C-alpha positions as CSV (number, residue, x, y, z in Angstrom):
1,X,-37.1,29.9,15.8
2,X,-38.9,29.8,19.0
3,X,-41.6,32.4,17.9
4,X,-39.1,35.1,17.1
5,X,-38.8,36.6,13.7
6,X,-35.4,36.7,12.0
7,X,-33.6,40.0,12.7
8,X,-32.9,42.3,9.8
9,X,-30.3,44.9,9.1
10,X,-31.5,48.4,8.7
11,X,-28.5,49.6,6.7
12,X,-27.2,47.6,3.7
13,X,-23.5,47.2,4.4
14,X,-21.2,47.2,7.4
15,X,-18.6,50.0,7.4
16,X,-15.1,48.8,6.3
17,X,-13.0,48.0,9.3
18,X,-9.3,48.6,9.2
19,X,-8.1,47.2,12.6
20,X,-6.5,43.9,13.1
21,X,-5.3,43.8,16.8
22,X,-7.2,42.7,19.8
23,X,-8.8,45.3,22.1
24,X,-9.4,45.4,25.8
25,X,-12.2,47.9,25.8
26,X,-15.0,45.6,24.5
27,X,-17.2,44.3,27.4
28,X,-18.6,40.9,26.2
29,X,-20.6,40.4,29.3
30,X,-22.4,43.8,28.9
31,X,-23.0,42.9,25.3
32,X,-24.6,39.6,26.3
33,X,-26.8,41.5,28.8
34,X,-27.8,43.9,26.0
35,X,-28.6,41.1,23.6
36,X,-30.6,39.1,26.1
37,X,-32.5,42.2,27.2
38,X,-33.8,42.6,23.6
39,X,-34.7,39.0,23.2
40,X,-32.0,38.3,20.5
41,X,-30.4,35.0,20.0
42,X,-26.7,34.5,19.6
43,X,-27.4,33.3,16.1
44,X,-29.2,36.5,15.2
45,X,-26.5,38.8,16.4
46,X,-23.7,36.6,14.9
47,X,-25.4,36.5,11.6
48,X,-25.9,40.3,11.4
49,X,-22.3,41.0,12.6
50,X,-20.9,38.3,10.2
51,X,-19.0,36.4,12.8
52,X,-19.3,32.8,13.9
53,X,-21.7,31.9,16.7
54,X,-19.0,30.0,18.7
55,X,-16.7,33.0,18.5
56,X,-19.5,35.4,19.7
57,X,-20.3,33.0,22.6
58,X,-16.6,33.0,23.6
59,X,-16.5,36.8,23.5
60,X,-19.7,37.2,25.6
61,X,-18.4,34.8,28.2
62,X,-15.1,36.7,28.5
63,X,-13.0,33.8,27.2
64,X,-11.8,35.7,24.1
65,X,-11.2,39.3,23.3
66,X,-12.5,40.5,19.9
67,X,-10.2,42.0,17.3
68,X,-10.9,45.7,16.6
69,X,-12.7,44.7,13.4
70,X,-15.0,42.2,15.2
71,X,-15.7,44.7,18.0
72,X,-16.7,47.3,15.4
73,X,-18.9,44.8,13.7
74,X,-20.7,44.0,17.0
75,X,-21.1,47.7,17.8
76,X,-22.4,48.3,14.2
77,X,-24.9,45.4,14.6
78,X,-26.0,46.8,18.0
79,X,-26.9,50.1,16.4
80,X,-28.4,48.7,13.2
81,X,-30.3,45.5,14.2
82,X,-34.0,45.2,14.2
83,X,-35.9,42.3,15.8
84,X,-39.3,40.8,15.8
85,X,-41.6,39.9,18.7
């Protein structure tokens, strides 16, 4: 994996998400900047957030808006992800 350890989740389960509609508030480009700034791969974040890698890529590029559930999963991953160096 290019010298980087697999990320791990600090908590054991993701909170249950109720929403189903798309949201406008999630900033995929800012999320990408956050991810890259911490040396995390798309794969690592997608794995922890339990979404597909292509979908995360589309969100980060601004081509798709995440559903409320996916946005919550990404925010949860952002708060609970640990990474190796």
